[in-house]
N, C-alpha and C positions, 0 to 999 in steps of 0.2 A: 319533440324534445331538444331542449337547447343546447349547442354543442358544450357549454362551461357545465352544465348540468349531467350531462350524459359523461364528461372529463371523469367530474368528481366520482360518478356511479364506478365507471370502468377503474380507475385509479386502487377505489376500496377493494374490489372485487379481486384485482392482482396483486394487490400487499397480501392478500390474503390467502391465495393458493398459489404462489409463485415457491414459498419451502414445500408444499406438499409436491408438487411437479419436480423439484430440483431433486428431493428424495427419491421420487418416482426413477427419473434418467440418470440418476448418482453423480452428480455434479455439482459444482457451488452452484447457492440461489443468485449470487449477480450473473452470471452470464444468462441464466433462465429469465430476469429480469429484463433482460436488456433485450433479448430476443423475443420477449413478449411484445416488450415497448413499442419494437420496428414493428411486429405483426400485425399489433392491433391499430398501430399507428397508418399502418398501409390499410386495415379495412375501415378506417375512418372512425373511428374508436376514442383517439386520443391524437391531442393536437397542443402544439405549443401553446403557451400564456403564461401571460409575464407574472400571476402568482405561481404558478407553476414552474417558470423559470428560476424566481427567487428561492421558492424552498428546496430547490434543486440545487441551486445552489451553497444553500446551508445545510444541507444532507453532504453536500462534498466536504465542506470544512470541517464538520463534524466527524465526519467518517476520518478526517486525519488526526482531528482530537483523537478518536480512540485510537489509532494508529500509536498517537506520541503515548497514550496510557498504557501500552503494552511495552514501553521501554523500561527496561530495570538498570538505571546507572549504576546503583551498588553490583548487581552481577555484572556489570560489563567492566566496571572499573576493577573488580575484584577475579577478572579472568587472568588467566596467566600469560606473562609476556608476548610466548611464541602464538598462543590463539589471537590475540590482538594485532601480533607482526604478522598471520597470514592472512586474518582477514584485510588488512588494508592492503597487503599486497592481491588479493583476489580484487578488491574494487580499482585501485591503479590498473591491472591488469584488464581488468572489463571494460577501463574507458578507451585506455589504449589500442585494445581489440576493436571497441567499437568504432573509432576514429580509422583505424587502417582498413577495416572491411568497406566502412559507409564512403571511405574516398574511392577504395579497389571499385564498389559497385554504381560509384557516380550517384548515391543515395541524396538527397537534398538536408541543405543543414539540419535542418530541423528535426527530419528523421534520424540521421547522425547523431544529435543531440538526445534523443530518446531511446537508442540502441542499449545503453547501460544503464539506463534508470532500474530502480529496485526500491519496491513497496513490500513492507509486510504487513501490510491489511489484510491479507487473506492468508497470512499465516495462523491468524488464530483459529481460523476453522480446521488448520491441520491439528493444530496443537488439541481440539477438542475428539479427532478424530484419533489420532498417536498417541497422545499425553506428551505432556514436558518430559519424560523422562526417557527420551530416545535421544541419545546425544546429536546424531545427527540434525536434530530437531532443534535442538541447545544452540548449537553451532551457528544453525541455519538463521537462528535469533541473534544473535551477535553480530555477525557478518552483515543480517538485512537492517539492522541499527544503524551501522555507520553507510550503510550504502543506502540508507533511505534520507541521512541525513547530506549527505553530500547530492540525492537526486534532489530534493526539496530544495538545497542552497542553487544547486543550478537550475532549477525551474524558475526559481525568482528573478537569478540574472538574467534567464531567458526574458521572464516576464519583462524585466526593465529593459534590457536592450531591444523589444518590439514596439515598447511604447516611443522612446526617446531615442532608438538607433544607437551606433556605434560612437562614440565622442565622449566628450568631457561630461557630461549629463550623464552619461552610462559610470562611467568613473565616479562621481558621487552619487549617483545611486548605490554602487556597491561600496563604496565609503560609509553609506548611513548602514547598509547591512554590516558589514563589521565591526560597527560602533553598535550597532544593535546587537549582533550577538554577543560582544563584549561586556556591554551592560550586562545582559543575562545568565553571562557566567559570574559575574561580580555580585550580583544580586542572590546569585544561586552560593555561594561561598558563603556572604552576609548571614542568609536566611540560614544554612548549615551550623552557624558559629549560633545564631539567635535561639534556635530550636534546641540546640546543645546546653546551653545556659536555661533555660525556661523551657523544658520539656513538656511541660503541663500542657504551654501554648495550642500546640497541634490541638490537644484534646476541645480544647475552649474553641479554635476555630469550627475544628469540626468534629462535632462529640459523637460518639457511636451511637448511642440511641437518643434523639431527637425528634419529638413530633412534629417539629416543621421543618424537616427535610434539610439542616444546613449545610451538608456536605454537597448535595446536589445543589443548590443556592451557590454556595462558595464557587464549586467547579462550572456551573455555567456562567459566573459571574466572570473566573478568569478566562473563560474561552472569550468571552467577549470584548474584555478587556485589550488583552492582548491582540486580536484582531483589529480592534480602534487604533491601536499603535500603528499595526502596519499600515493600515488606510491612511493615516495622517502623514507614513512615513514613504507614502505610495509605493510599496514592497509587495510582495504574492501573501494574501492574505493566507493559504495555506501551510506558510512556516509558524506562522503565529498561533496556527489551530493545533498543530501539531508540538508545537514549546508548551502552549499550556496544558498540552495532555501528558508530556513527559514531568512537568513541575508537580502536577499533582500525583503521579506515581513515584516521585522522588522524595516528594513531603510528608505525604499523607497513605502513605501505603499500608498503614494501623487498619486505616478503614478499607477490612476486606469487600466488604457488598458493594462499596462506590462503585467498581469497577463492572461490575454485574448490573446493577441499576442505569449507568450510564449507557453501558450497549444494551441493555434491553429498548431504552429510549432509540438510539440510533438505528438499528438493526431491525426495529419493530416499526418503524415508521419515518424517519427521517432521512436514513441510506438507501432503502428502496424505491424510495421516489427519484432520489440522484440517477441509482442505476435504468432505472426507467423512462426516463429525462433523455440520458444520453439512446438507449432506445429508439424512444419516441426520432431526436435529432439525425438518428439514421435512414437513409432512403434503402430503401427495399430494392431498390431496381438498380442500385449502386453496383449489385452483383454482377450485373451485365454489361458494367463501364468496360469497354475496353483496357486490360490489365490491373485493374484493382483486385479482382482476385489471387492473381497470379503474383504481384507485387505485396498483398498483405502475405500470402504464405512465403512468400522471400523473407520480409522482415521478420516475420516468425521463427524460421528456419535460422537467421543471422543471430537473432537474438536470443536463442536456446544454446545455440552452438558455440557462440562466445563465452558462455556463462561455465558449460561443460569443461571448453578449456582454459577458463581463468580459475575451475577448480581443481586445478593441478598443485595450487601451492595449498591446497585445503588436506590433501591425500596423508601428508604428513601427521593429522591430527586424528584422526578416527577412519584410515582406509579410503581405498576407490569408491567401493560402493556409496559407503556414508559423503564420501566430498560430489558424488554424481546426484546423489539424493541432496543435497544443499544447493546445487545447480540449478536443480529443477526446482527446488521448493520458492527459488531467488526468480524464477522465470515468470511470474506473473506480477507485474509492476503497473495492473489493471487500471488504476485510480488514477496514477501520474501519467501515464501513458494517456490514457483520455484527457485528463490536463494540458499535455501539451499540446496533441492534436488539437483540442479548443482554442490554446492559446494562437497556436500559428493559423489556425483559418481565420478569427476573427478578425487579426492582426492584418489578414492578406500576404503570410507569408508563405503558406502552401494555397494549393487551389483543391478544389473539392474533391477531386480522387486519390489524391494525396491524405486528407484528413477521413475518409471512408475506411483507407489502407488501414491506417493504425488504426481505427476504430474495430476494423475486423482481426486487425493482427493482435489485438489487448483482447479478443474473446479466444481466439485459435489457442494462443499462448495458455490461459486458465484451462484448458480444456486438456490440452496435450500435457501441459506439465502437473495436471492431479492425476491423470492417467498413469503418465511414467511416474510418479512419486506411489501409487499404490502398487502398481506391478512392481516395485523395488522393493516394497515392504512386504508382498508376499512371499520374492525371491531370498530375503534376508530371513524370514520368519520358516521358509523352508528348509535353508541353509545351515540353520542355527539346530533344528530338528534334527538332520542329519549327522552334524556334528555330534547331537548327544546321545543318539542312536550307534553311533561309530563306538564312543566312550565307553557306552552300555557294554557293546560286545566285547571290545577291550578289558573290561573291569570282569566280566564272566566267563569270560574265556581259559580254558587251561594253560598254565605256565610251563 
C-alpha cells in the first residue's frame, strides 16, 4: 500500500476513534490525538506530508478562530472594575514571575517567553463539563481572554523577532502590529455605530434562516480576509484568525447556532488533524534523550506554580479555592505553547531537545490541570454538601 494512502486511512480512523479513547481515559481529546499521532508515527503508519502539513496549519488557525469566538466583549466590558483590575494584575504578575523564575533557572529566552502563555482554547471543554454557571469558570474566561490577547501579541512579536532579529526592522514590525490593532479598534467602533443606526443590517448580512448558509460563508470570508491581511503585513497569522473570531462573536451574537456550526467543522475535522500532526512531529525516542523528560517536568512545574502564585490577586473576588481553580484552568496553553516551540525550532533559536521539552510540557500540563480542576470540583461539592447538612442540623436542633 502506498504510504500516502496509508496516511489518509490512518488519519480517518484516528479522527473517529480519538473521542472514544479520550472518554475511556477521562482526559481531553487533544492530548489523546497527540499521543496517538506520536505512537502511530513511531509504528510507521503516519508521516509528514506537504498536504498534511498545510491542513494542520489551517487547523491551528481555525482553532485560534474558535478561541476568538469564545470571547464575549460585552461581558468583559460589563464586568466590575475590581474584576478587570485583578485580572490585569494576574496577567502582569504572571509575566514578572515567568521572567524571574526563568532567569533564576537559566531557561532559554524562548522557554521564558512560553511560561506566561495563556490560551482559552481548552476552556471550552471545561464549560461543557461544569457549565457557565460556575463563578470560578466565568472568572477564568475573563482572565483568560485578557491573557490570551497578551499572549498572542507576544507570540506575534516573538515571530517577528525570530525572522528579522532585534533592530529597526523589529520596531517597524511592532509599529505595523500597533497600527493594525488600532485600525481594528477603529473599525469595531465604526461598525458598532453603523449597526446601532441600522440594526436590520446584521440580519441581512447573517440571516437566521438561509438555505445558502450565509452565516458560515461570512464567517469563513472574514477568517481568510484577516489572515490575508496578516500575511501582507508579515505578522503572526494566529492573531488575524483570533480577531476574526472575536469580530464574529461581537457583532453576530444573535446567530446562536453559528458557533455550534463552526465548532462542529473545527473539532470534527480540522483541529484533530492539527493535534495529530503535532504528535507526528514528536519523536518518541526523545523521551530517552538526556534531560528531556526532567526538563519537561520542570517547565510544567514552573508554569503551574507561577499561575498559583499569581492567583493570589483573584482570591478577593471569589475565595482561595476558586482562585486556585482558575490558576489550574489557565494552565493549559496547549496550542500557543506548541506554536512558540514550533517557531523557536523552525528559526533555529532552540535545539531539538528543547523543542521536545516544550511539547511534552504542553501535554503534562493538560493532564495535570484537568485532573486538578476535577479534584477541586469534587472537593467544592463535598464542602457544599457538608455546609448544607450543618445548616439543616442547626435548623432542626432544639433551642
